[in-house]
Biotite code that builds the C-alpha atoms (Angstrom):
import biotite.structure as struc

atoms = struc.array([
    struc.Atom([-87.397, -93.323, 49.964], chain_id="A", res_id=1, res_name="UNK", atom_name="CA", element="C"),
    struc.Atom([-91.164, -93.916, 49.734], chain_id="A", res_id=2, res_name="UNK", atom_name="CA", element="C"),
    struc.Atom([-91.129, -94.876, 46.077], chain_id="A", res_id=3, res_name="UNK", atom_name="CA", element="C"),
    struc.Atom([-93.729, -97.619, 46.468], chain_id="A", res_id=4, res_name="UNK", atom_name="CA", element="C"),
    struc.Atom([-97.359, -97.444, 47.541], chain_id="A", res_id=5, res_name="UNK", atom_name="CA", element="C"),
    struc.Atom([-99.062, -99.365, 50.341], chain_id="A", res_id=6, res_name="UNK", atom_name="CA", element="C"),
    struc.Atom([-102.487, -100.053, 48.798], chain_id="A", res_id=7, res_name="UNK", atom_name="CA", element="C"),
    struc.Atom([-101.261, -102.980, 46.726], chain_id="A", res_id=8, res_name="UNK", atom_name="CA", element="C"),
    struc.Atom([-100.752, -101.204, 43.392], chain_id="A", res_id=9, res_name="UNK", atom_name="CA", element="C"),
    struc.Atom([-97.544, -100.061, 41.731], chain_id="A", res_id=10, res_name="UNK", atom_name="CA", element="C"),
    struc.Atom([-97.827, -96.418, 42.799], chain_id="A", res_id=11, res_name="UNK", atom_name="CA", element="C"),
    struc.Atom([-95.860, -94.101, 45.054], chain_id="A", res_id=12, res_name="UNK", atom_name="CA", element="C"),
    struc.Atom([-96.252, -93.874, 48.826], chain_id="A", res_id=13, res_name="UNK", atom_name="CA", element="C"),
    struc.Atom([-97.512, -90.282, 48.662], chain_id="A", res_id=14, res_name="UNK", atom_name="CA", element="C"),
    struc.Atom([-99.996, -91.101, 45.904], chain_id="A", res_id=15, res_name="UNK", atom_name="CA", element="C"),
    struc.Atom([-101.496, -93.760, 48.161], chain_id="A", res_id=16, res_name="UNK", atom_name="CA", element="C"),
    struc.Atom([-101.525, -91.275, 51.078], chain_id="A", res_id=17, res_name="UNK", atom_name="CA", element="C"),
    struc.Atom([-103.468, -88.744, 48.987], chain_id="A", res_id=18, res_name="UNK", atom_name="CA", element="C"),
    struc.Atom([-105.879, -91.395, 47.665], chain_id="A", res_id=19, res_name="UNK", atom_name="CA", element="C"),
    struc.Atom([-106.532, -92.514, 51.237], chain_id="A", res_id=20, res_name="UNK", atom_name="CA", element="C"),
    struc.Atom([-107.116, -88.881, 52.227], chain_id="A", res_id=21, res_name="UNK", atom_name="CA", element="C"),
    struc.Atom([-109.559, -88.469, 49.323], chain_id="A", res_id=22, res_name="UNK", atom_name="CA", element="C"),
    struc.Atom([-111.599, -91.360, 50.694], chain_id="A", res_id=23, res_name="UNK", atom_name="CA", element="C"),
    struc.Atom([-111.492, -90.173, 54.315], chain_id="A", res_id=24, res_name="UNK", atom_name="CA", element="C"),
    struc.Atom([-112.126, -86.465, 53.754], chain_id="A", res_id=25, res_name="UNK", atom_name="CA", element="C"),
    struc.Atom([-115.708, -86.827, 52.498], chain_id="A", res_id=26, res_name="UNK", atom_name="CA", element="C"),
    struc.Atom([-117.119, -88.488, 55.656], chain_id="A", res_id=27, res_name="UNK", atom_name="CA", element="C"),
    struc.Atom([-115.284, -85.935, 57.804], chain_id="A", res_id=28, res_name="UNK", atom_name="CA", element="C"),
    struc.Atom([-116.791, -83.071, 55.766], chain_id="A", res_id=29, res_name="UNK", atom_name="CA", element="C"),
    struc.Atom([-120.256, -84.603, 56.142], chain_id="A", res_id=30, res_name="UNK", atom_name="CA", element="C"),
    struc.Atom([-119.700, -84.970, 59.897], chain_id="A", res_id=31, res_name="UNK", atom_name="CA", element="C"),
    struc.Atom([-118.534, -81.342, 60.062], chain_id="A", res_id=32, res_name="UNK", atom_name="CA", element="C"),
    struc.Atom([-121.663, -80.127, 58.252], chain_id="A", res_id=33, res_name="UNK", atom_name="CA", element="C"),
    struc.Atom([-123.841, -82.159, 60.618], chain_id="A", res_id=34, res_name="UNK", atom_name="CA", element="C"),
    struc.Atom([-122.195, -80.349, 63.534], chain_id="A", res_id=35, res_name="UNK", atom_name="CA", element="C"),
    struc.Atom([-123.450, -77.028, 62.155], chain_id="A", res_id=36, res_name="UNK", atom_name="CA", element="C"),
    struc.Atom([-126.976, -78.452, 62.014], chain_id="A", res_id=37, res_name="UNK", atom_name="CA", element="C"),
    struc.Atom([-126.584, -79.379, 65.713], chain_id="A", res_id=38, res_name="UNK", atom_name="CA", element="C"),
    struc.Atom([-125.331, -75.901, 66.650], chain_id="A", res_id=39, res_name="UNK", atom_name="CA", element="C"),
    struc.Atom([-121.757, -77.110, 67.250], chain_id="A", res_id=40, res_name="UNK", atom_name="CA", element="C"),
    struc.Atom([-120.169, -74.203, 65.393], chain_id="A", res_id=41, res_name="UNK", atom_name="CA", element="C"),
    struc.Atom([-116.813, -74.297, 67.186], chain_id="A", res_id=42, res_name="UNK", atom_name="CA", element="C"),
    struc.Atom([-116.390, -78.024, 66.431], chain_id="A", res_id=43, res_name="UNK", atom_name="CA", element="C"),
    struc.Atom([-117.304, -77.315, 62.793], chain_id="A", res_id=44, res_name="UNK", atom_name="CA", element="C"),
    struc.Atom([-114.688, -74.568, 62.648], chain_id="A", res_id=45, res_name="UNK", atom_name="CA", element="C"),
    struc.Atom([-112.001, -76.758, 64.212], chain_id="A", res_id=46, res_name="UNK", atom_name="CA", element="C"),
    struc.Atom([-112.784, -79.671, 61.887], chain_id="A", res_id=47, res_name="UNK", atom_name="CA", element="C"),
    struc.Atom([-112.645, -77.438, 58.816], chain_id="A", res_id=48, res_name="UNK", atom_name="CA", element="C"),
    struc.Atom([-109.373, -75.799, 59.850], chain_id="A", res_id=49, res_name="UNK", atom_name="CA", element="C"),
    struc.Atom([-107.877, -79.169, 60.763], chain_id="A", res_id=50, res_name="UNK", atom_name="CA", element="C"),
    struc.Atom([-108.919, -80.710, 57.459], chain_id="A", res_id=51, res_name="UNK", atom_name="CA", element="C"),
    struc.Atom([-107.588, -77.751, 55.516], chain_id="A", res_id=52, res_name="UNK", atom_name="CA", element="C"),
    struc.Atom([-104.210, -77.942, 57.246], chain_id="A", res_id=53, res_name="UNK", atom_name="CA", element="C"),
    struc.Atom([-103.904, -81.735, 56.929], chain_id="A", res_id=54, res_name="UNK", atom_name="CA", element="C"),
    struc.Atom([-104.906, -81.682, 53.253], chain_id="A", res_id=55, res_name="UNK", atom_name="CA", element="C"),
    struc.Atom([-102.592, -78.767, 52.493], chain_id="A", res_id=56, res_name="UNK", atom_name="CA", element="C"),
    struc.Atom([-99.657, -80.634, 54.030], chain_id="A", res_id=57, res_name="UNK", atom_name="CA", element="C"),
    struc.Atom([-100.586, -83.931, 52.334], chain_id="A", res_id=58, res_name="UNK", atom_name="CA", element="C"),
    struc.Atom([-101.040, -82.346, 48.914], chain_id="A", res_id=59, res_name="UNK", atom_name="CA", element="C"),
    struc.Atom([-97.849, -80.311, 49.333], chain_id="A", res_id=60, res_name="UNK", atom_name="CA", element="C"),
    struc.Atom([-95.882, -83.459, 50.185], chain_id="A", res_id=61, res_name="UNK", atom_name="CA", element="C"),
    struc.Atom([-97.607, -85.285, 47.327], chain_id="A", res_id=62, res_name="UNK", atom_name="CA", element="C"),
    struc.Atom([-96.701, -82.590, 44.786], chain_id="A", res_id=63, res_name="UNK", atom_name="CA", element="C"),
    struc.Atom([-93.102, -82.543, 46.002], chain_id="A", res_id=64, res_name="UNK", atom_name="CA", element="C"),
    struc.Atom([-92.960, -86.332, 45.714], chain_id="A", res_id=65, res_name="UNK", atom_name="CA", element="C"),
    struc.Atom([-94.661, -86.407, 42.318], chain_id="A", res_id=66, res_name="UNK", atom_name="CA", element="C"),
    struc.Atom([-92.673, -83.591, 40.699], chain_id="A", res_id=67, res_name="UNK", atom_name="CA", element="C"),
    struc.Atom([-89.254, -83.687, 42.397], chain_id="A", res_id=68, res_name="UNK", atom_name="CA", element="C"),
    struc.Atom([-88.828, -87.311, 43.453], chain_id="A", res_id=69, res_name="UNK", atom_name="CA", element="C"),
    struc.Atom([-90.544, -89.018, 40.508], chain_id="A", res_id=70, res_name="UNK", atom_name="CA", element="C"),
    struc.Atom([-90.367, -86.339, 37.812], chain_id="A", res_id=71, res_name="UNK", atom_name="CA", element="C"),
    struc.Atom([-94.095, -86.405, 36.998], chain_id="A", res_id=72, res_name="UNK", atom_name="CA", element="C"),
    struc.Atom([-97.058, -88.740, 37.090], chain_id="A", res_id=73, res_name="UNK", atom_name="CA", element="C"),
    struc.Atom([-96.014, -90.406, 33.843], chain_id="A", res_id=74, res_name="UNK", atom_name="CA", element="C"),
    struc.Atom([-92.916, -91.777, 35.579], chain_id="A", res_id=75, res_name="UNK", atom_name="CA", element="C"),
    struc.Atom([-95.023, -93.262, 38.356], chain_id="A", res_id=76, res_name="UNK", atom_name="CA", element="C"),
    struc.Atom([-97.433, -94.887, 35.906], chain_id="A", res_id=77, res_name="UNK", atom_name="CA", element="C"),
    struc.Atom([-94.658, -96.146, 33.643], chain_id="A", res_id=78, res_name="UNK", atom_name="CA", element="C"),
    struc.Atom([-91.845, -96.899, 36.095], chain_id="A", res_id=79, res_name="UNK", atom_name="CA", element="C"),
    struc.Atom([-90.323, -99.491, 33.786], chain_id="A", res_id=80, res_name="UNK", atom_name="CA", element="C"),
    struc.Atom([-89.542, -97.870, 30.404], chain_id="A", res_id=81, res_name="UNK", atom_name="CA", element="C"),
    struc.Atom([-88.895, -101.339, 28.930], chain_id="A", res_id=82, res_name="UNK", atom_name="CA", element="C"),
    struc.Atom([-92.398, -102.485, 29.871], chain_id="A", res_id=83, res_name="UNK", atom_name="CA", element="C"),
    struc.Atom([-94.721, -99.457, 30.288], chain_id="A", res_id=84, res_name="UNK", atom_name="CA", element="C"),
    struc.Atom([-98.031, -100.020, 32.097], chain_id="A", res_id=85, res_name="UNK", atom_name="CA", element="C"),
    struc.Atom([-100.014, -97.493, 30.089], chain_id="A", res_id=86, res_name="UNK", atom_name="CA", element="C"),
    struc.Atom([-99.580, -96.797, 26.407], chain_id="A", res_id=87, res_name="UNK", atom_name="CA", element="C"),
    struc.Atom([-101.689, -95.511, 23.557], chain_id="A", res_id=88, res_name="UNK", atom_name="CA", element="C"),
    struc.Atom([-105.410, -95.204, 24.281], chain_id="A", res_id=89, res_name="UNK", atom_name="CA", element="C"),
    struc.Atom([-105.096, -96.226, 27.957], chain_id="A", res_id=90, res_name="UNK", atom_name="CA", element="C"),
    struc.Atom([-102.472, -93.517, 28.561], chain_id="A", res_id=91, res_name="UNK", atom_name="CA", element="C"),
    struc.Atom([-104.596, -90.923, 26.752], chain_id="A", res_id=92, res_name="UNK", atom_name="CA", element="C"),
    struc.Atom([-107.648, -91.876, 28.819], chain_id="A", res_id=93, res_name="UNK", atom_name="CA", element="C"),
    struc.Atom([-105.684, -91.644, 32.083], chain_id="A", res_id=94, res_name="UNK", atom_name="CA", element="C"),
    struc.Atom([-104.326, -88.222, 31.084], chain_id="A", res_id=95, res_name="UNK", atom_name="CA", element="C"),
    struc.Atom([-107.862, -87.003, 30.222], chain_id="A", res_id=96, res_name="UNK", atom_name="CA", element="C"),
    struc.Atom([-109.216, -88.179, 33.583], chain_id="A", res_id=97, res_name="UNK", atom_name="CA", element="C"),
    struc.Atom([-106.274, -86.460, 35.278], chain_id="A", res_id=98, res_name="UNK", atom_name="CA", element="C"),
    struc.Atom([-107.008, -83.169, 33.494], chain_id="A", res_id=99, res_name="UNK", atom_name="CA", element="C"),
    struc.Atom([-110.645, -83.301, 34.635], chain_id="A", res_id=100, res_name="UNK", atom_name="CA", element="C"),
    struc.Atom([-109.436, -84.056, 38.163], chain_id="A", res_id=101, res_name="UNK", atom_name="CA", element="C"),
    struc.Atom([-107.045, -81.093, 38.065], chain_id="A", res_id=102, res_name="UNK", atom_name="CA", element="C"),
    struc.Atom([-109.905, -78.696, 37.313], chain_id="A", res_id=103, res_name="UNK", atom_name="CA", element="C"),
    struc.Atom([-111.434, -79.570, 40.677], chain_id="A", res_id=104, res_name="UNK", atom_name="CA", element="C"),
    struc.Atom([-108.119, -80.102, 42.475], chain_id="A", res_id=105, res_name="UNK", atom_name="CA", element="C"),
    struc.Atom([-107.049, -76.543, 41.615], chain_id="A", res_id=106, res_name="UNK", atom_name="CA", element="C"),
    struc.Atom([-110.400, -74.835, 42.228], chain_id="A", res_id=107, res_name="UNK", atom_name="CA", element="C"),
    struc.Atom([-111.085, -76.582, 45.553], chain_id="A", res_id=108, res_name="UNK", atom_name="CA", element="C"),
    struc.Atom([-108.266, -75.036, 47.615], chain_id="A", res_id=109, res_name="UNK", atom_name="CA", element="C"),
    struc.Atom([-109.010, -71.586, 46.190], chain_id="A", res_id=110, res_name="UNK", atom_name="CA", element="C"),
    struc.Atom([-112.712, -71.847, 47.007], chain_id="A", res_id=111, res_name="UNK", atom_name="CA", element="C"),
    struc.Atom([-112.123, -73.503, 50.374], chain_id="A", res_id=112, res_name="UNK", atom_name="CA", element="C"),
    struc.Atom([-109.467, -70.933, 51.370], chain_id="A", res_id=113, res_name="UNK", atom_name="CA", element="C"),
    struc.Atom([-111.852, -68.119, 50.430], chain_id="A", res_id=114, res_name="UNK", atom_name="CA", element="C"),
    struc.Atom([-114.622, -69.725, 52.489], chain_id="A", res_id=115, res_name="UNK", atom_name="CA", element="C"),
    struc.Atom([-112.335, -70.130, 55.506], chain_id="A", res_id=116, res_name="UNK", atom_name="CA", element="C"),
    struc.Atom([-110.696, -66.695, 55.235], chain_id="A", res_id=117, res_name="UNK", atom_name="CA", element="C"),
    struc.Atom([-114.024, -64.882, 54.997], chain_id="A", res_id=118, res_name="UNK", atom_name="CA", element="C"),
    struc.Atom([-115.425, -66.908, 57.894], chain_id="A", res_id=119, res_name="UNK", atom_name="CA", element="C"),
    struc.Atom([-112.430, -66.133, 60.096], chain_id="A", res_id=120, res_name="UNK", atom_name="CA", element="C"),
    struc.Atom([-112.682, -62.444, 59.245], chain_id="A", res_id=121, res_name="UNK", atom_name="CA", element="C"),
    struc.Atom([-116.465, -61.956, 59.329], chain_id="A", res_id=122, res_name="UNK", atom_name="CA", element="C"),
    struc.Atom([-117.791, -64.435, 61.891], chain_id="A", res_id=123, res_name="UNK", atom_name="CA", element="C"),
    struc.Atom([-117.744, -63.809, 65.622], chain_id="A", res_id=124, res_name="UNK", atom_name="CA", element="C"),
    struc.Atom([-115.444, -65.581, 68.077], chain_id="A", res_id=125, res_name="UNK", atom_name="CA", element="C"),
    struc.Atom([-116.584, -68.113, 69.127], chain_id="A", res_id=126, res_name="UNK", atom_name="CA", element="C"),
    struc.Atom([-118.336, -68.872, 65.837], chain_id="A", res_id=127, res_name="UNK", atom_name="CA", element="C"),
    struc.Atom([-122.090, -68.349, 65.742], chain_id="A", res_id=128, res_name="UNK", atom_name="CA", element="C"),
    struc.Atom([-124.741, -67.411, 63.180], chain_id="A", res_id=129, res_name="UNK", atom_name="CA", element="C"),
    struc.Atom([-124.310, -63.844, 61.921], chain_id="A", res_id=130, res_name="UNK", atom_name="CA", element="C"),
    struc.Atom([-124.851, -61.600, 58.894], chain_id="A", res_id=131, res_name="UNK", atom_name="CA", element="C"),
    struc.Atom([-122.132, -63.520, 57.004], chain_id="A", res_id=132, res_name="UNK", atom_name="CA", element="C"),
    struc.Atom([-123.869, -66.877, 57.537], chain_id="A", res_id=133, res_name="UNK", atom_name="CA", element="C"),
    struc.Atom([-125.940, -66.924, 54.300], chain_id="A", res_id=134, res_name="UNK", atom_name="CA", element="C"),
    struc.Atom([-122.859, -66.287, 52.119], chain_id="A", res_id=135, res_name="UNK", atom_name="CA", element="C"),
    struc.Atom([-120.814, -68.730, 54.210], chain_id="A", res_id=136, res_name="UNK", atom_name="CA", element="C"),
    struc.Atom([-123.454, -71.407, 53.698], chain_id="A", res_id=137, res_name="UNK", atom_name="CA", element="C"),
    struc.Atom([-123.318, -70.928, 49.904], chain_id="A", res_id=138, res_name="UNK", atom_name="CA", element="C"),
    struc.Atom([-119.523, -70.884, 49.799], chain_id="A", res_id=139, res_name="UNK", atom_name="CA", element="C"),
    struc.Atom([-119.401, -73.881, 52.123], chain_id="A", res_id=140, res_name="UNK", atom_name="CA", element="C"),
    struc.Atom([-121.692, -75.952, 49.919], chain_id="A", res_id=141, res_name="UNK", atom_name="CA", element="C"),
    struc.Atom([-119.771, -74.920, 46.793], chain_id="A", res_id=142, res_name="UNK", atom_name="CA", element="C"),
    struc.Atom([-116.509, -75.902, 48.531], chain_id="A", res_id=143, res_name="UNK", atom_name="CA", element="C"),
    struc.Atom([-118.009, -79.209, 49.655], chain_id="A", res_id=144, res_name="UNK", atom_name="CA", element="C"),
    struc.Atom([-119.285, -80.086, 46.184], chain_id="A", res_id=145, res_name="UNK", atom_name="CA", element="C"),
    struc.Atom([-115.935, -79.111, 44.668], chain_id="A", res_id=146, res_name="UNK", atom_name="CA", element="C"),
    struc.Atom([-114.078, -81.216, 47.238], chain_id="A", res_id=147, res_name="UNK", atom_name="CA", element="C"),
    struc.Atom([-116.317, -84.232, 46.598], chain_id="A", res_id=148, res_name="UNK", atom_name="CA", element="C"),
    struc.Atom([-115.710, -83.850, 42.855], chain_id="A", res_id=149, res_name="UNK", atom_name="CA", element="C"),
    struc.Atom([-111.965, -83.626, 43.544], chain_id="A", res_id=150, res_name="UNK", atom_name="CA", element="C"),
    struc.Atom([-112.215, -86.878, 45.490], chain_id="A", res_id=151, res_name="UNK", atom_name="CA", element="C"),
    struc.Atom([-114.324, -88.690, 42.893], chain_id="A", res_id=152, res_name="UNK", atom_name="CA", element="C"),
    struc.Atom([-112.162, -87.632, 39.953], chain_id="A", res_id=153, res_name="UNK", atom_name="CA", element="C"),
    struc.Atom([-108.955, -88.349, 41.893], chain_id="A", res_id=154, res_name="UNK", atom_name="CA", element="C"),
    struc.Atom([-110.172, -91.859, 42.648], chain_id="A", res_id=155, res_name="UNK", atom_name="CA", element="C"),
    struc.Atom([-111.196, -92.258, 38.993], chain_id="A", res_id=156, res_name="UNK", atom_name="CA", element="C"),
    struc.Atom([-107.661, -91.307, 37.922], chain_id="A", res_id=157, res_name="UNK", atom_name="CA", element="C"),
    struc.Atom([-106.140, -93.749, 40.406], chain_id="A", res_id=158, res_name="UNK", atom_name="CA", element="C"),
    struc.Atom([-108.397, -96.471, 39.016], chain_id="A", res_id=159, res_name="UNK", atom_name="CA", element="C"),
    struc.Atom([-107.674, -95.865, 35.308], chain_id="A", res_id=160, res_name="UNK", atom_name="CA", element="C"),
    struc.Atom([-103.959, -95.299, 35.854], chain_id="A", res_id=161, res_name="UNK", atom_name="CA", element="C"),
    struc.Atom([-103.120, -98.023, 38.379], chain_id="A", res_id=162, res_name="UNK", atom_name="CA", element="C"),
    struc.Atom([-105.910, -100.480, 39.143], chain_id="A", res_id=163, res_name="UNK", atom_name="CA", element="C"),
    struc.Atom([-107.265, -101.745, 35.854], chain_id="A", res_id=164, res_name="UNK", atom_name="CA", element="C"),
])
């Protein structure tokens, strides 16, 4: 089930779901940050929690699909052992891009979860500026930059592994 992608490349369904999420998450994050600037703190909180939950579920399903259904990314890239898509230098380049992506893909949920957990614990209900706000702003920007780098490097991996 769901062994083929929907974006027109020979990928998996869940890989295409995650790539689509990587494209959509950045505008939603920007919109969420703009809500803070407008004083819409509750909307910002709801957007962040919603994004975190959706991305956690999508990445969890993706990892299950990638590891358990397909047996690793190499099996998705080279579905046909008789005629592999990536070999030699191209395979090495894709693996290198993936490793760079994984640096951000692993650090982002840790940083984002810390940002959210501290905000839920230290900010008032409903959310409003408080003594925690300066640290939250720094953690939020670090999380946002990390998430954007996760998206950019994830899209770069998708490109080198499946599109070119």
